[in-house]
N, C-alpha and C positions, 0 to 999 in steps of 0.2 A: 343785104340790105335793101329795102324798097326804095329809099331815096337815092336819085343818081348822085354820085359823088362829086365833089367840087372839082373842077379842072383849073389848071394854071397853077405855075409854081408858087407856093405861098411863102417863099423865103426871099429876103434882102439881105445883100451882103453887109456886114456890120464892120468888119475889120479885115486887114489881109497883113500877115507878118512874113516877110521874106527870110528864108533860111540862109546862113551861111555855108551849109553843106547840105547835100541832098539827102531826103529821107527815103523809106521804102514802105512796102505794104505792111511790115511788122512795127512801124515806128510811132504809133499813136496809142496812148492809154490815157483815161480820165481818172484823176485823182479826186476823192471827195475833200472837202475842208479848204482853207484858204492857204493852200501850199504854194510855195515860191520856188522857181526852178533853180538848178544848180548846174554847173558846168562839169564836163567829164572830157579830159584831154585824150579821146580815143573815138574811133568810128563806131558809133552805137548801131547795132544791128537790130535789135528788137527790145521791147519793154513791156512789162505787164504789171499790174497792181491789183490788191485785193483787201478787203478788210478782215482782221482777225475774227474768228468765230467767237460768239459770246460764250462766257462772260468777258472774254478779252476785248480790248478796244485798240483802235489805230490801224495803221497801214503796213503792209508788207509790200515792198517795191523790188523788182527784179529787172535787170538790165544785163543784156548780153552785148559784149563789144568786142572789138579786135583792136590789140595794142600793138603798134609798130615800134619795135625795139631797135630797129637799124638794120640788124642781120636777117630778121624774121618777123612775121606777123602772128601773133599769139591770141587766140580767142579766150575771152574770160566771161564768167557770170558773177555779177555782184548781187547779193541779196541784202537788203536793208531792212531790219525789223526790230532791233533791240534798242529801245531808246527810253528816256525817263519818263515816268507817269506825268500826264499834263501836256506832254509835248508830242502827242501821238500823230498830229497832222502838220508838224513843224519839219520841213524837209532838212533844214539846217542841222537839227538834232539827230535826224533820222541817219544823215549821211555819215555822222561821227562813229557810228557803230555798223560795221559792214562784214559780211562774209564774202570772201574773194575765192573763187574757185577757177583754177584753169581747166579749160575743156580741150578734150583730145579729138574734136570735131569742129566743123564750121557749123555755127548756129543759124537756124533759120527762126521760126515762131517760138516765142516764149508764152507758156500757157500754164494756168492753174486750174486745179479741179478740187472738189471737196471729198475727202476720204476720212472715214470713220476708222479708228484704231483703237482696239481694246474697249474697256468699259468706261473709260473716262472721255472718250469721243475727242481726243486732243492728239496733235502730233507735237512732240517737244523738241524737235530738232529738224535741220535740214540736212539730207545725206543723199548719196548717189546710190540707186538700187537698180538692178536688172529691170527693164520695163515690164516684163511678163509678171513681176511680183505685184505690182499694183494695177497694171493694165494688160491683162492676159489677152484682151482684143487686139492688142497692137504687136503681137508676135507675128512673125513671118512677113514682114513687109515687102511688097514687090518692087518698090522704088522709094526715092526720097518723099517723105511727107511734106507738102507745101502748107497744108492747113489742117488744124485739128479743132474739133469742137465737142464738148461734153455737156449733156444736159441731164440733170438730177430729176428724175421723176417724182414729184412731191409724194410724201407719206407711203413710199412703196419700197424703199431700199433697193431701187434699181436705177440705172442710169443708162443713157443713150449715147454712144460714142460715134463720132462720124469723122473721117478723114479723107483728104484728097491728095493724091500723088502727082509728082512731076510727069509721070507716065500717061495720066489720064485715069488712073484706077481710083475708084471710089468704094469705101466700105463704111457700112452702118452696122452696129452691134447693139444688142441689149444685154446688159450685164447685171447680174444679181450680186449684191453684197451682204453677206450676213453680218451680224452684230460683231462677230469676233475678227472680223476683216477677211473672211474666206469669200472668194470671188468664183464666180462661174459665168461663162458666156452661154446665154440662153438662146440666142438667135443671132445669125450674122448674115447680111445681105452684101452683095458687091456688083459693080458694073464698070464697065470699061468706056471710057469716053475717047474723043478724038484728040484731045489736048491736055496741057497741064491745067490742074484743078487749082485755080487761085484762091478759092474761098468754099467753104462749106458752113452752113447754118442749122442748127436744129432749133425749131421754134414751135410755139402754140398757135393754133388758128382762131380768130375770132369766132364767136357763136354762130355769127350769120352765115359763115363760109360752109357749114355743114348742116344747116337747117332745111328740112324738106328735100325735095327732089331737085338736085343741082347738077345732075348728070355728070360732067367732068370735073367737080369740084376735087381740089386736093384732099387726100385722106390720110388717115393715121398710118404712119410707116410701119408701126407695129403689126398692123393687120394686112398691109397691102405690099410691104417690102419696097424694093425699087422697080416694080414692074410696069408701073403707071408713071408716066412723064408729062408734065405740062410744060411746054416752052413759052417763056415770056416774049409776047410779040415785039419785033423789031430789036431784040436784046443782042442780036448778032451782027448789028450794022455798025457798030461804033467800036470795032476793034476789042481786044480782050477785056473781059469784065475783071477788074482787080479787086473791088471791095463791095460789100453788101450790108445792108441793115434791114432789119424787120421792126417796124416801130410806128406810131401813130403820130404823123407829122401835122395833120389838119385837124386835130381834136374833136374827130367824130366817134371816137370810141373804138375804132377799128384800124388795125395795122395795115400800114402800106409797106411795099418792098422797095427799097432804093439800091439801085446798082451804080456803082462809078466805074467809069471805062478808061481805058488808055486812049481811046479816042477823044477824050476830053469833055465827055457827056455825063451828067447826072440824070439818070432815068427813075421815074416814079411809078409803080404799078399798083393797081387796085383790084380787087376780086369783086365782081358785080355781075348778077345774072348769069351765073355759071361759068363765066371766063374772066381771064385776067385782062385788063385794059391799061393801056399806056396813058396815064393822066396827064404827065407832063415831062418836059425835059429841060435841063439847064446846061448851058455851055461854059465851060472854064478855059482859061488861057493856057493850061497845060494838063497833062494826064493825071487823073484822080488815082491816088495811091490808098488812102484809108480813110474812115469816117467813124465819128462817134457823136451820139445824141446825147446831150448833158446840159445840165443847168451851170453855165459857165459864168453867170453874172449874178447868180444868187438871188433871182427876182421871182423864183418859183416857176418859171417858163424855160424850157430846153432850148438850147442853141444847137445846130449842126456844126460840128467842126470837121472840117475836109482838107486832108494833107494831099497837096499836089506837088508835082516836080519842083515847083518855084517856091513853095512856101505854104502857109496855114491860113485858109479862108475860115472865117466864122460868119454864119448865115443866121438871122434871126427871122422868126415866123411872123408875119404881118396880119394873117387872118385865119379863121378856122370856125368849126361847129364843135359843140359840145356833145357828147353821147356817152353811152354806157358800154363797160368792157365785159366780156364773156370769156369762159374757159372753154378750151377745145383741144382737139388731138394734135399730133405732132407730125411735123413735116421736115423734109430735109432739101435745103436749097444748095444745089450746085451751082455756085456762081460763075465758073468758067465758061460754061455754055447756058448759063440762065435757066437752069431746069428745075422744077419742082418735082421732087420724087414722092410718089405715093398718090393716093386717091380715095375718096369715099363718096 
């Protein structure tokens, strides 16, 4: 963009809610509708939610937790999805019908991905299957996966899968999915970092990030793989990066990169004139664990929900510019070392 980006944090804190127990990097999910919370007498590890594919309506909510029965602690997965018509967004109704699965392993991240099955393009049940059946790109993992992200390339029948491991290993794969559910890994790239990978994100870039001769601009991972890396300035000065978002927080039509660190800092980056700039940073009272950008007040404007060790902060935007959005190529963000993979 030719216009210099706005500097200074656009957020003011609207509210803070202290938790009775500590959360973690997997403990935040945004639910649509006027849903009301419910309690669970167990240690929640991770949570995820998504809307059913059309023509179905309503939510599917998944929660992994550890139940202490006295003699041992057992991990479980609860899936809430079967409810009465008209009560699709009522949590009290949703929790009445629950699929409870005991796990044989300690859960980390809970994640969902779109999968086309057969001719009717629906899955009618939840069941455990070998990972290579639905995700052949996740075979032969060298270490525990700490974060997984799947991006479905629109109108292509292909997806990009990226994951980061506890050992520092990162892999990005392009997978083709035929209409009958047949899968093939078309390309795969990997790289070894020097520490645990707390977060990976696959995202599209605004059009201005790849117009003209931008020299070191990030490029399409599908073309460049993981050979080119752009390190976000000062992202290594605030301890480990635990969470990340790519979204437009200043309403100029172009996305910013937000990083939350164990060093209690929220960092905001913008791509401008061929390089990334640290636009602003905001200090919190405790380490940042997770973030979501969603309309929490139903006023048409999104708020930033930040989970820290001590509780949940809700930040509201106070100023910004309007602008247009554009389509663009894919990049992969390795948040553990704040590296953009790829280049165009």
